[in-house]
N, C-alpha and C positions, 0 to 999 in steps of 0.2 A: 504493500500500500504506500509505504514511504517513497518507493521508487516511482510509482505512478504519480504521486503528488509532486515529486521533483520534476518529472517530465512535463506535467501540466503547468507548473510554475515557470519552467524554462520557456515553454510555448507562449505563455502569456507575456513574458518579458520581451520575447522577440517580436510579438505582435504589437505591443505598446511602443517598442523602439521604432518599428516600421511606420506606425502612425505618426510618431513625433518627427520622423524624417521624411514624411510624405512630401513636404513642400520643397525638399532639396532637389527633386526631380523636375517639377514644373508647377509654377504658381499661376493660376488663371485669374486675371484681373478684369472685372466688369467695368465698362464705360459706355456712355451713351452715344458718343460720336455725333451729337447734334447740339452742342452747347459751346460754340466758339467764344473766346479762344481757349477755354478750358479743355475741351475735347471736340473734335469735328472730323470731317472727312474731306479729302481733296477731290479733284475732278475724277480721279481714277477709282475712288471709293476707299482709298487707304486712310486709316485712322491717323489723325495728326492732332497737334495741340500741346498746350503746356503739360497737361497730366499724362499724355502719351509719352512725351519725352522724359518727364520726371519718373514715370513708372519704370522705364527701361534703366534709368540711372540707379534707382533704388534697388532694382533686381541685381544689377552688377555689384553693388555694394554688399548685398545679402548673399551673393554667390548663388543665386537661384536663376534657373531659366524661367522665362515668363511668357504667357500667351495672353493677348488682349481679346476679350470677348465682348461683342457689341450687344447692348441690351437697352430696350426702351426704358425711359426714365420711370414710368409709373409701375414697372414691375421689378425695379432694381433690387430692393431689399428682399422681396419674396424669392427672387432668383438666387440671391446669395444664400438665403436660409435653406433652399432646396438643394444646394450643392452644384449649381450650374457653373459657379466660379467661386474663388476663395477670398476675394477682396474686391472692394469697390473703390474706384478712383474716378469720380464723375461729378466734380464740383459739388459734392455733398457736404453741406454745412453740419457742424457738430451741434446738435440740439438735444435738450433733455428728453424730448418726445422720442426721437430716434434711438437714443441710448437705452430706452426701455427694451428695444428689440435687438440691437446689435451693439458691439463695442466699436470704439474709434481709436485710431492712433492719435498722437499729438497733432495739432494743426500744422500744416505745411504752408498754407497761404491764406490771406484774408480776402473776403469777398463782400465788399460793401455794396449795398443795394441802392437803387435810385429809380425814381419815376422818369419816364420819357414821354414826350409828346411830339407830334408832327411840327416841323418848323412853321412858324406863322400862327400857331395855336394861341388862343386867348388865355390859356391856362398859364398863369405866371405867379405862383405863390411866393410871397416874400418871406423867406426863412433863412436861418443860419446855414452854413455850408454842410454841417454834419450834425447828427444826433445819435446818441446811444440810448437804447431802450433798456439797458441793464438796471438803471435806477432813474426813473422818470421824475424830474423836479418841475417846478412851476414854469421855468423857461421852456423845458421840453414840451410841457402841456400846451403852452401858447403856440408852439410850432405845429403840434398835432391839430390844434383847433384851426390854425390857418389852412392846413391841408384839408381838413374836413370841409371848410367853406369852399376851397378851390375845386374840390372834386365832387361836390354835392350834385347828384343827378347824372354824373358822368359815367361812361362805360370804361372800365379798366381791364385790360387784358393781362393774363398771367399764365405761365405754364402750370399745368395741374400737378398736384402732389409736391409743391415746393414750399420753402419758407416764405416766399413772397405771397403765395396764396393764403398761407396761414395768417400772415400779417393783415391782409385785407379782410379776412374773416374775423379777426380779433375784435373789430369794432373800434380800434384806436383812432381811426379817422372817420368814424361814423359808418352808416350803412351805405355801401356803394354797389353799383351794378358790376358784378364780376363775370367776365367771360374767360373760360378756361380753354387751354389749347394743349395738344399733345407734345409739341416741341416749341422751343424758343423761336425758331425760325418762323413758325406760323404766327406767333405773337408779333414779331417784327414786321412781317408782311402785311398783316391786317392794320397795324398802326400806320405804316407807311402809306397804305391805300386809303386811310381815313375812315375805316369801318369802326374803329374804336377811338375813344378820346385820348386815352393814355395807356401806359403799360408800366409794369413794375418788374424789375429783374436785377441781376448783377449789373452795375454800371458799365463794366467792360464788355458785356454782351451787346449793349446798344452801341458802344464805341466801335466794336468790331464790325457791326452791321453798317455803321456809317462809313467806315473805311472802305467797305466793299461796294456800297450802294450810292455813294455820293452825298453823304451828310444830309440825309432827309429828316433825321430825328434830332431832338435836343433834350438834354437832361434838365429837369426842373425840380425845385425843392431841395431838401438836404439829402446827403447820403446817409444810409442807416447801418447800424451795427448793434450787436448785443441783443439781449432779450429774445424775441421771436426769431431773430436772424442768426442766432447761435454764436459760436465762438471759433470762427475760422473753418476752413475746409480740411478734412482729414481722410484717412483710409478707413473704410468700413470693413469690419471683420466679424465673423460669427463669434458669439460669446464663448463657445467651447474652444476656440483656436487661440489659446493664450500664447503659445510658442510663436505663431506667426505674427501676432500682435507685437510681441517683444522684438522680433526681427525688424518689423517695419519701423518701430519707434527708434531703434538703434540706427537704422539706415537713414532715417530723416535727420537725426542728430548729426551724422557724418556728412550728409549732403548739405546741411546748413553750414556746418563749420568750414567746409571746402568752398562755399560760395556757389554751389551748384544750383540751389533753389533760386537764389537771387538772380543768377545769370539767365535762367530759363524764364523767370517772371518778367524780366526786362525785355527779353526776346519776344515773348508772346503778348504781354500786356502793355509794354512801353514804359513801365515803372516797376519798382521793387515792391511786390505784394507778398513777399515771403514773410513767414512768421518765425 
């Protein structure tokens, strides 16, 4: 019996070791491919963008081979949980709500949000340049009240399942008409065509669209961070995968120290958005 128990124990040890080393063979990273400049596709359909480049750099540091897996945004977390891929790098902000379902690495880049309107729009709220929702004071409330007045009765477009949609639904700027879209590209196109009055997304998403479409849109109001908008963008990991989480955190530390994240942020965003 002791010999049998020894064989079973040896088998379990080998099995556990193989699980722990699973990611040394290949890490599958899910990304949307439709949220430039964080992640996108070129004319040939190849995945490109800040997070695509950063993912490859992190994998080199971790000494893992990696495969990028394209996934629609609204199914990103379920696909991770079902095992379609092992990690998410898709402009996903670290929020308390999402942390109930998955773990996050430390943040690697900041994603301030902003409203945008079509150039020539009469929507011109007078507000400070930025606002943090982590601790709303009286001045912040005045800003929110100004936005409430500016957007009263307006149609605001937003990508579904995002922190931006959650903010609009929170009631902080009153009850607005929210139109949801599957991708950010669809939001941008409807805003540029005048079908909606305004849109809310990462500021760089509108700036990227302007660079390609000829500056049809303009940012209005403050940029947003904190609170509903989370605490930067990180790698999403299943709760059970603590070893992989540790690997990514260490790799992000190294990439930050070597200036890799800063260099890629400037390349894709035009400024240092690294954290």
